[in-house]
N, C-alpha and C positions, 0 to 999 in steps of 0.2 A: 325672379326679382329684377326690378328695373335697374339698369346701370345708371349710376349717378355719382357725383363727387361727394354726396352726403352719405353718412352711414347711420341710418335710423334704426333704433332698437326700441322694442316695446316691453316694458316691465309690467308685471301684473301681480296683484294679490287676489288669489282665488279662495281665501279663507271664508269661514262662515260669517265673520263680521268684518266690516270696513273694506269690502272689495274696492279695488282701485286700479288705475292704469297710469303709467308713466312713460313719456316719450323722450328719448335722448337722440341727439345728433352727435355721434362720436362721444366725446366726454362731456358735452353740454346738455343740461336738462332743458327741454323746450316746454314741457307742461307736465303737471301731476294733478290728477283729479280723482275725487272719490265718487263712487256710484250713487251714494245717498243724495248728493246734490242735484242729480238729474231726475231721480225718481221720487224725490221728496219723502223718503222713508228713512228715518233715523237709523244709522248703522247698516242699513240694507242687508239685514241678516239673510244668509242663504242665497243671495242673489249673485248672478254672474255679472261682472262689470261691463256689460256690453255697451251701455251708453257712454261710459268713460272711455272705452276703447274706440268707439265711433268718433268721439271728440278728438282723441289723439290722431286718428287716421285722417281726420278732416284737415289736419295741418301739414300733411305730406302730399307730394304731387300725385302719387298713384295708389293711395290707400294701402291696403295690406301688401300689395306688390312692392312697395318701397321699403318694407321692413326686412332688415338683415337677420334679425334674431328676435324671438320671443323669450324673455328671461323671467324665471320664476324663483322666488326666494325660499324654496324648499328643495332639498335633495330627495326627490320623489323615488329614486331608485332604492333608497334606504327602507321604503315602505314595502318592499318585496322580500326583504331578508332581515336586516338589523332590527327594525321596529317590531315585526312579528315575534322575533326571538326575545326581545325585551318584554313584550306583553306576556309571553309564556313564562318568563322568569318571575314576573310579578305574581302570576297564579301559583307558582311553586313556592314563593316566599311569603305570600300573604293569604293564608287559608280563609280569612274573613272577607276577601274580595267579593263584592256583590255581583249579582246578575247584570245590573245596570252598566257595570264596567265593561262587561263583555259586549253589550249592545253598542256602547261607545266605540270600542276597539274595532268591531266589525265595520261600522260606518266609516271610521277614520281610515282604515286600510283600503276600503273601497274608494273613498273620495280622493285619497292621495296616491293611488296607483297610477304610474306614469301613462299606462295605456288608457285608463279612464280619463285622465287629464286631457290628453290629446283628442280623444273622441268627443269629450264635452266641448272643447274649444271649437273643433270643426263644426259640430252641430249648432252651437250658438252663433258662430260667424256666418254659417250658411243661412240660418234663419233670419239673420239681420241683413242679408244681402251683401256682405263684404268679403265673401270667399269666392275667389276665382280659381284659376288653374294652379296658382302658386300658393303654397302654405309654408311659412318660414320655419326653419328648424327651431326646436324648443330646447333651451338650456336650463338645467336645474342647478341651483347653487345652495350650499348649506345655509340654513336659516340664520344662525347666529353670525356667520361670516358676513352676510348681507347687512344685518343690523350694525355690526362693528364697522364695516366699510362706510355705511351711510353717515355715521357720526364722524369718523376720522377724516374722510375725504371731503366732507362738507365744512369741516372746521378750518381755521386759519393756520393749523400747526403742521409742521413737517413731521414731527414725532409726537406720539401720545400713548398713554395707557388707555386701552379701550375696555369698558365693562358693559356687558349685555345681561340684562335680567328681564325675564318675561314669564309667562305661564308655562309654555312648553314650545318646543320646536319639533325636530325629528325625535330627539331624546333629551338634548341639553335643556336646562332651565336657567343656568347661570354660567357665564363664560368670561374669561379674562384674556385680553389680547395685547401683545406688543405690536404697536403700529409705527413702522418706520417707513416714511415716504409712502409708496403704494404697496409695501410688503407687510402683510399682517400674519402673525403667528399666534395660535391659541396656546397659552401656557397653563391654563387651569380651567376646569369646568366641573359642574355639578349636574348630573343627569336626573331624570325622573327616578323616584317619585318626589324628589326634594324641591318641589315647585313653590317658590315664594309668591308667584303670581296667583296660583290657585289658593294659597293660604289667605292672601288679602281678599280674594274674591269670596271666600267662605265667610269672612267677617263682614264683607259688604252685604251679602245676602242676609246674614244674621241680624244686621242692624236695620233691615227693612228696605234696602235699596236694590235696584236691578243690576244684573251683571253687565260688564263691558263699559258702561258709562257711570254706574253708581259708585265705582271706586273713587271717583273725584268727589262725590258727595261725602263719602266716608272720610276722606282727607280733610274736607272743609268742616266736617262736624267735629273732628278730633280736638281742636283747641277749646271747644266748649266743655270737654270732659275734665276730670280731675284725676291725679295720680291715685291708683287703687292697687296696693300691693297684692291683694288676693287675686284680682284679675290678671295682673302681671305674672304671678306664679302659675296660673292656669295656662297662659300663653306659652310659658317656657316648657310646658309639657308637649306642646306641638312643635315649636321651633327652639332650638338651642344652638349656640355658637361659641366659638373660641375667641377670646380677646388677645391671644398670643400673636404679636405682630409678625413673628417668624413662621407661624404655622396656623394660618387661619383656616377654619373649616366650619361648616354648619350642618345641621341635620333637621329634617322635617319628619315628624311621625305622621305619615300620610294616612294612617288608619283613621285619624280624626277628620281628614279632608275628603278622601274618596275610596279608600281601600277597606271599607267595612260597610255594614248594613246602612241603608239610607233612611233618613227621617221621612215618615210617610206623608207629612204635610208639605214637605219641600224636598224633592228627590235630589236636589243639588247639595244638600247638607247630609251629614251622617248622624245617626242616633248617638254615636259616641261624642260628637261635637256638642250636640244639644244637651246631652246628659251632663257635660262639663260646664256649659255656660248658661243653661236654662232655655226658656222658650224664646224663639226668634221674635223680633219686634214686629208688631203689626204696622204696615206701611202708614206713615204719618208724617206730616210736615213738621211736627214737633216731637222728636223722639224723647223718651224718658231719660232721666239722668244716667241710669245704668248703662244704656246703650252709648251715650256720650262718653262715659268712662271707658267702655270697651273700645270705642273708636280711638280714644286718647292712647290707650295702652298698646294697641296693635300698631298704631302709627309710630309710637315711641320705639317699639321693638324693631320695626323696620329701619328706623333711622339709626339705631345703635348697631344693628347687624351689618347694614350696608356701609356704615362708617368704618366699622372694624375691618371689613373686607377691603375697602378702598385704601385705608392707611397701610394695611399689611402689604398689598401689592405695589403701592407707590414706594414704600421703603425697600421692597425686594428688587424693584426694577430701576429705581432712580429717576423715572420720568417726572417731569414737572408740569405737564399738561395732561388733562383728563378728558376723555370723550365718553359720553354715556348714551345708551340707546336701549331699546326693548320697552315693552309696555309698562313695566314697573317704573321706568324713569320718566313716565308722564306724571309721576308723583313729584310735583315741584317742591314740596316741603322736604322730601328726602334730599333732592338735589341741593336745595339751599342749605340744609344742615351739613351735608358733606363739604360744601364750599366754606362755610363758617368755621368748621372744625378741622380743616386741613390747611390752614394758612401757612403752617410751617413747612408743608410739603408741596404745595401747589403754587404755580404761577397763574394758571388760568384753567377754566372749565368750560366745556361746550356740550350742549345737549341737542341732539337732532330733533327738529320740530315735529316730524312725523314718526315719533319713536315707536308707536304701535305698529301693528301689521299693515295698516293703511300705507305705510312707507316702505314696505318690504320689496316692492317692485322697483323702487328707486335704488335700493341697495343691490338688487339683482342686476340692474342695468350697469351699475358701477363695477360689479364683479366681472361682467362681460367686457366692459370697456378696458379695464386694467389688463385683462387676460388677452384680448384680441385687438385692441385699438392703440392704446398708449399707456406706458407706465410712468409718464412724466407727471410728477406730483403737481406741478404748477398749473396743469390744465383743470384740476379738480378743486372746486370750492363752491359752496352754495351762497350766491350773492343775496338772495332774498327768498321768501316763501310765497311771493305773488306769482303763482304758476297756473292759475285757472283762467277761465274765459273773461274777456272784457267786452264792453258794449259801447257803441258810438252814440252820440246824441241823437242821431237819426233813428237808431234802433230803439232808444228810450222813448222818443216821441211816438214812434209807431206802437210801442207797448201801451202807452197812455191812451192814445186815440182808439185802440182796438181792445181795450181791457175787458176781460170777462171775469167777473167776481166768482170766486169759488162758491159752491153750494154747501160744501162740507168743511168744517173746521174741527180741531181736536177737542175743544172744550167750550163750555157755555160762556166763559169769560170772553172768548173771541167773538162769539155771536153778539154779546152785549157791546163789545167795542165797535163792531160793524154798525150796530144800531146807533150808537153815540156818534160815530164818525159821520154818518149820513143823515142824522136827525130824524130817525124813523119813529121815535116814540113807542118802541117795543122793548120788552125785556129780552134776555138772552134766549129763553125757551121759545118765545114767540117769533124771534128773528130766525132761529133755526127752522122752525116750522114753515115760515114764509119762504125762506130760501130753497127749501126742498119741496115747495108746492107751487101753486099757480101764480104766486106773486113774485117768483124768481125774476122774470124778465123785467118787471117794473123796478125792482131793487137793483138789479144789475145795470140797468140804464141810468139810475141815479148815481151809482158808483162811477160809471164811465164819465158822466157829465161832471161830477164833483172833481175828478182828477183833471179832466180837460180844462175846466174853468179855473182851477186853482194852481195849475202848473205854470210857474213863471221862469223864463230863461234869465239867468243872471250872468253879468260880466265880472262879478266880484264874489264868487262862491266862498272864498276863504274869509273875507271880511264879514259877509252876511252871516255865515254859519257861526263864526266866533262870537259875533254880537248876540245872536240868538242863544248860544250856550251861556254866555255871561249873564243873560237876562233870565236864565232858569229853564229854558226849553230842553226837552229830551229829543235828541236828534238821531235819526236813522241816516247813516252815512254810507253811500254806495258809490264807490269810485274805483276805476282801474280794474286790474286783474284780481279775480277772487283768490283768497288765501288757500294754500294747501295746509292740511292738518287741522287740528281741533280748535285752534285759537284764532280769534278775530284780531287782525293786525293793522286795522285802519283802511281796509277795503270794503268789508261787509260788517260794519260796526254800529252799535248803539253807543252814543256818546252823551255825557252829562258833565255838569260842573261838579268837581270833586269837593268844593268848599262846603257844600250843604249836605249833611249826612242824610237828610230826608230824601235826597235824590237816589241814594242807594235803595232805600225802602220803596220808593215809588217805582223804580225800574224793576225791582223784584216782583212787586205786587201787581203793577198795572201793565207791564210790558212783557216781562219774561214769564209771568204767571208761575212762579216757582217759590220754593221755601224761603221764608224771610231771613233765615240765619245764614244763607249762602253769600259769600263775599264777592266783590267785584274787583277787577284788576285796573291798574293805572297804565296809561301810555304817557311817557315823559320824554322830553327831548334828551338825547344822549348827553348833551353838554351839562345838563343839570342833575345827572344821576346821583352824584355824591351829595348834592344839596338835600335830597329827599330820602336817600337810602344809605344805610350804613355799609361801608366796605363792599360796594357793588363790583361785579365783573360784567363783561359784555352780556347782554340779555336781549337780543333782537327779536326772540320768538316767544317771549312770555312763558317760559318754562323753567324758571328758577325763582326762588323767593329770597327776599332780603328783609332785614329789620328796617322799619321806617324811622327816620330821624325825628327828633323833637319838632323840627320845623315842618316836616311832612305830616306828622300827626296833627299839628295845630292848623295847618293851612289846607290840608286835603283829607279830612276825616272820613269821607265817603269811601275811600279806597283802602282803609286800614282794617285788617282783620282783627278779631278779638284778641289774638296773641301778638298784636303790634307788628305784624309782618304784612307784606304784600308781594304779589307776583307781577312784576312790572315788565312792560315792553319798553326798551330804550330805543327811541326812534331817531335815526340819523338821516340827514337830508339826501344822502346818496341812495339809500335803499327806498325811501318813501318821501320824495320831495313835497308833495302836496299835503300829506298828513303832517309832516314836520312843520310846514308853514302854518297849518291850522293851529297846532299846539302853540307855536311861537306867538301867533296873533292873539290867541286866547290869553296867553301869559301877559301880553302887553295890556290887555283890558282888565285882567283879574289880579295880576301879580303872582299867579301860580301857573307854571308851565307844565301842567299835568291835566289829562282828561280821564275821567272814568270811562272805561272802554269794555264793552262786552259784545258777544257775537250777535249778529242780526238774525235772531230766530227766537221763537218761544220755546219753552220747555217741551221736549218731545219731538221737535222738528229739526231738520238739518239747517245749517247756515244757508242764507239766501244765496242763490247763484245768479239768477237772471233778473232783468228789470221787472218782469211779471211777479216773480217771487217777492221782490221788495215792495211792490204796490199792494199785493195781497196782505203782506205783513203789516204795512202801514195802516191799512183800513181796519185790520182785525187786532189792533193793539192800541194802547193809549199814547203812542208816539205823537209828539207835537208837530214835528217837522221832518219831512223826508228830503234829503239832499241827494240827488241822483244824477250823475253827470253834471251838466250845467243847469239842471232844473232844480227848483225849490218848490215844494208843495207843503202848504201849511193847513192845519185844521183851525 
C-alpha cells in the first residue's frame, strides 16, 4: 500500500443485481457508481463491477495500491457455517421444499464463500490490469448492519431508530436497530423464511412484472386497484402480523413463496401461490382490473404491517427520528404512509437514497470507517447524491464532434425516433435494417452532422432552458456529476412543464416508451414544499410520498398520481445550485416552482452516464431539446 495522508477504502456490491463500487477517503465519500451505467445493461445482472471499480481507482493516485481496505456488505464467513446450517434446518422443517431451492442454495453458498470472493476479485482485477503486487485486505460486514449504518450516518440525526427490510441477507430479512451516535445495536430481527421482500417480489411476478425493478411498477399500479376483501383474506394466509404495540411480530408462510413445488410456467412462483390467486398476468401495458386489485391489497398489507412494526418500536424505544433502508424501503408509498401515520411519535424521517444492495458497499465503507478511522459522528453525513462522473464542456464538444450513432437500440420506437430526428423518411423497421446494413455510415454521418450543426454554446443556460420548458418543450438536462441510486435528481433528468397533463402522457409514450399509467415525480424548490405538499418532511432524494395540496393539484396536474399523492424531490440551493436556479426561473415564468422530473433513459436502459449516452438518447427519443453542459441542441 502507498504511504499517504489519505485513507482510501473501496466498498463493493458483488450481488447478482446492481453491482457497484464506492470510494471513501476516511469518513468522506468521494464517489459511488453502479456498473450498469458503464456497460449500459440495466441492473447489470451477474456482472462483476469492474468498470465501477476502475472509475473509483482512477480518482486515487496509485490505483489499487492506494486502497487501505476493500469492504463488503456481507459477512461471508457466515456462509461457511451458519447459513448452511440454516438451509439444512429448512429441509428438516419443510418437507415440501423443492429441488429448485437446493440448486439456489448450492449456488449461493459457492458465490458467497469468502475464498471464492477473494479469488474472483483477484481474477477480475488481474484481467482488467489493475492488480500489481499489493492486494488490499478484505473486510466483511453484516449485511443489515451496513444498511442500518448507511441510513443513520447519512441522516442529520445524532440518534435514530433504524429499520432495515429487504429480501434476504445472510439470514435476517427484517431488523430493528437503536442508533446512538456511531453506535448501533440490533434489538430485534426476523430471519428467513419470513422475507417480506420475497413476498412482494412474488406478487410483482404474479402481476406480470419483472423482478428487481418491477416492484416499482407494482407500487405504481396499486392506486388503480380497489379494495377487495376476498383478495385481502388470501394475502393474510401468506403474511400475518400483530397490531399489539407492545409485542409486534409477523409471520410469512413461505410455502406460498418458495418452500413448495414450483409453478411450471414460472419457476419463481409456487403452485400453492397460483392455486390461491389464479393464473399470473400475461405481460401487458394495461393489466386487468383483478391484478390492479391484487396490487392494491398487497401494497395495503405492506403499509399496515410496516406501520404496525414502526409504531411498536418507536413506542418501545422512545426515539423521535426514524431512519429506513433495505430494498423494501425503496417503496416510497410505504415510507410516506409511515410518515403520515406516525406524526404523534415522529419528529422526522430519513430514507437512504441507495436503499437497495447497490448501496451496500457504501454501508460497508461506513462500517470500516467507524471501526478503524473515527467514531466522531460529526464526520458522517451525506451532503448529496451527486457522486458519479462529471464532464467538462471540452469533453462534451469532443463527444459531439466524434459522435458514432449506435446501430442497435432496444425497440422499434427508438429506430422510428432516430428516423424522425434525422429526417430519414423511413419507418422504424426500415431504419433498423439500414443501421445494421450498408447504409450505416451514411446515417451515422448525418447524425454527427446534425449534432455538430445544431449544438449551440449558451451563456444563459438557465434562462434559455426555463423559457423552453415554459413554452412546452420536453428537455433532456445533463449537468454536473451523475446521481447515485435509482432516482434522477437534476443531473441526468428529463424535464417538462407540470401544468399540462398531456406532458405526462407525452413523456411516457414518446420518450420513456413505457406504460401510460405510470406516474412521474416532481422536483420542487425546498422553500415551496408546504405550498404544494401536505405536511412534508425533508425529501432531497425523491424516496418519500406526500399528499398533494389543492394548489398543487390545480397548478401541477402532470405530477399528481391517481391517489392524489406524489414522490417529490425538494431541491435546496446548497445541494444543487444550478437545478434550484432553473426551477426558480421556471417559477418566475410560469407561476409554478415545480418541474416534472424523470430519469434520462428509456424503459429498459440505465440512466445516462456520459455525454455519448445523452446524445444517443436524444436522437433515439422524441426529446425536443438537449441541454448538456453549456450546449443546447434542438430538434
